[in-house]
N, C-alpha and C positions, 0 to 999 in steps of 0.2 A: 590672252596673249599666247602666241605660238613661238616656240623656240626651236632653232635649228643648230646643227653642229657643223662647224668648219674644221677640217683636218689639215693643218698647215705643215705638219712635221712627220716624216716617215722614218725617223731615227728611233729605234727601239732597243731595249737592253739586249734582246736576243738576236738582233741583226736581221739581214735580208732572209735567211733561211726560215724564220718564223713570221716574217712580215705579212704574208698572205693570211695566215691563220689569225694573227693578232688583229688585222684590219677587219676580218670577217666577224670577230667577236665584238669589236667596237661597233660595227655597223648594226649587228643584230641587237646589241644592247640599246642603241639609240632608237632603232625601229620599234622594239618591244616597249621602250620607255615612253613612247608617244611623241618623240621629236618630229617636227614638221619636215625637215629637210636635212640632207647631208651634202655638204659642199666641199669641193677640193680646189685649191689654187691651180690655175693652169700655167705652171712654170716648168722649166726644164732644168734650171739650177735653183738651189735653195736661195731664198731672198734674205737680204740684210734685215735685221730685226728678229729673225727666227734662228739663223745660223749661218755659217760660212757656205759659200757656193758649192763646196765639195760634198756637203752632206747629202744623204739619200733624198732623191726626188723622183717620184713616179710620174709617168705620163698620165694626164688627167682622165682622158676619155676611156682609155683601156681600163683604168682603175674603176671608173664609174660603172662600166659594164660588168666588172667583177662584183662590185657592191650591189648592183641590181639583182644579181643572182643570189646574193646573201640576204636580201631583205624582201619585204612584201608590200610596204605601205609608204615609206618615206619618199619624198621628192628628191631628185638627184640633179645636181648642177655644178658648174664651175663658178668660182668666185675670184676672178672672172677670166674668160678666154681673151687673149689678145687678138684683135681682129686681123692683124697681119700674120698670124701664125699659121693660118690655114686658108686655102682658097674658099670663097663664100659658098659655092655650090657643094663642095666637099663637106664643109662645116654643117650645112643644112642636112646632108645625108647622115652625118655622124649623129647629130642630135635626134633626127628622125629614127635612126636605128636604135638608139638608147631608149627612146620613147616607146617604140614597138616592143622591144624585148623586155622592158620593165613593166609593161601593162599600162602605159600612159602616165609615167612619173617623171618625165624629163622636163627640165627648164633649159633655156638658152641664157647663160650668163656671159656677158661680153663687154669689152671695153676697148679703148684705143691702143692699149699696150704702153708700157713704160720702161721695161727692163731691157735696155740696150745691150748690157753685158751678155746676157744669154742669147739674144738675137744674133749679135756679131759672132759669138762663140760658136754657134751652130749653123752659121751661114744663112740666117733668115734676114731678108731685106728689112731695114728699119728706117723708113723715110722720116722726114721732119714731122713735127707734131700736127701741123695743119693737114698734111696729106694723110696722116694716120686717122684723123677724124673723118676726112672724106671717105676713106676706105671703110671705116666703121659704118657710116651711114649707108654706103652702097651695099655692104654686107647685110645689114638689117633689111634693106629693100629686097635683096635677092632671096633671103631666107623666107620672108613673108610671101613673096610671089610663089616660091616653090610650095609652101604650105597651103596656098590657095588652090593649087593645082593648075596654075597658069603656066603653060609650057612655052609661051611666046618668048622670043629673044629678048635679052636685056643688054642695053647699050649704055654703059656708064663711062665716066671719065677714066676710071682705073680698071674696070672689069667689063668684059664683053662675053656673054654666054649665048650660045646658039639655041639651046633647047633646055629649059629648066624642068626636066623630067624628074619626078620624085615618087618612086614606086618601090615599096608600099608607102602610103602616106602615114603621117603621124597619127596616133590614136587620139591624142588630146586635141579637141576641137574648140575654137577654130584653128588653134596652133599651140605648140608648147609655149608656156608663158616666157616672157623676155624680161631679163633683168640687165640693166646697163650699169656698169661700175663707174664710180666717181661722183663728185659733187660739184664740179665746176658749173657755174651759172651761165656762162656765155655759150658753152657748147654742149656739155654733157646733159644738163638738166633739160635743155631744149629737146635733145634727142629722146630723153626719157618721156617727156610730155607727148611727143609725136608717135613714138614707136613702142614704148615699153609698158610693162605691168608693175615693175618694181625697180628700185635702185639700191645699191649698198651704201646709202648715205649714212654717215656717222654724225648724228645731230650734236650740235653744240649749243650752249645757252644763247650765244650771239646769233646763230642762225635761226633759232626758234623765235627770238625777239623780232627779227626782221621778217618773219613769216614767209620764208622762202623754201619751205618744204614743198616738193612737187605734189599736187593734190592727188594725182593718179597713182602715186607710187607707194609701195611699202618698203620699209628699210630692213635690209638683211645685214647684220653685222657678224663679225667673227666672235666666237666664244672659246678661245684657246684653253681657258681654264677648265672647261667642261671635258676637253680631251684628257686632261690629267685625271679627272675623276673616272672617266671611262677606262683609262688605262689601268687604274686601280682595280676596276671591275674585271679587266682581263686577267690580271695577276691572281685575283681571288678565284676566278672561275677555273684557272689552271692549277690552283694550289692543291 
């Protein structure tokens, strides 16, 4: 069994002035402890269930770049990026950059997005759910085309790109692994079967009985309790 760490909360006792140092200690502890991956939520406001929107939330890819410099072996990904948050070609460049600078440790974690509050708050277009899934699929197609080195134009319903140049290319071949967030059977899991290497499916006894786990996917779930343990290690190391 391989275990990863998701960090959903950036509120710490010492506040923002110590946040960089605390995150570095958490990341190094996970890296040295044999964790398989470190994942961050790709949100701009804190989400319900973790805390109020006003609590500290770092931009995910900037933070993953920082964690790449703090670690040597763990995989790095978002759990998960909202497809409407970044233009697809730019997202492919972002994940490629993370992969190159981390020595081939990046994943693309992506989903259709659900948090309308933060999208509206920051002026990010938030189309209806059907369109968000269409944009998710086009984003997957564009990223894969760029990682193949195919620079030919892309003409989709929502995105039109003239030249899909991606230089340098990702180190991970044939491309950084793709994880699609969600467990909806009508749309999400079909995209998983077609495009992805994993999903963050949270198994339930009912789902297991029906045998509807996607055969090609691995499940990556959050382990927020592990963060508390690692925070204890942070305090001990600074004591």
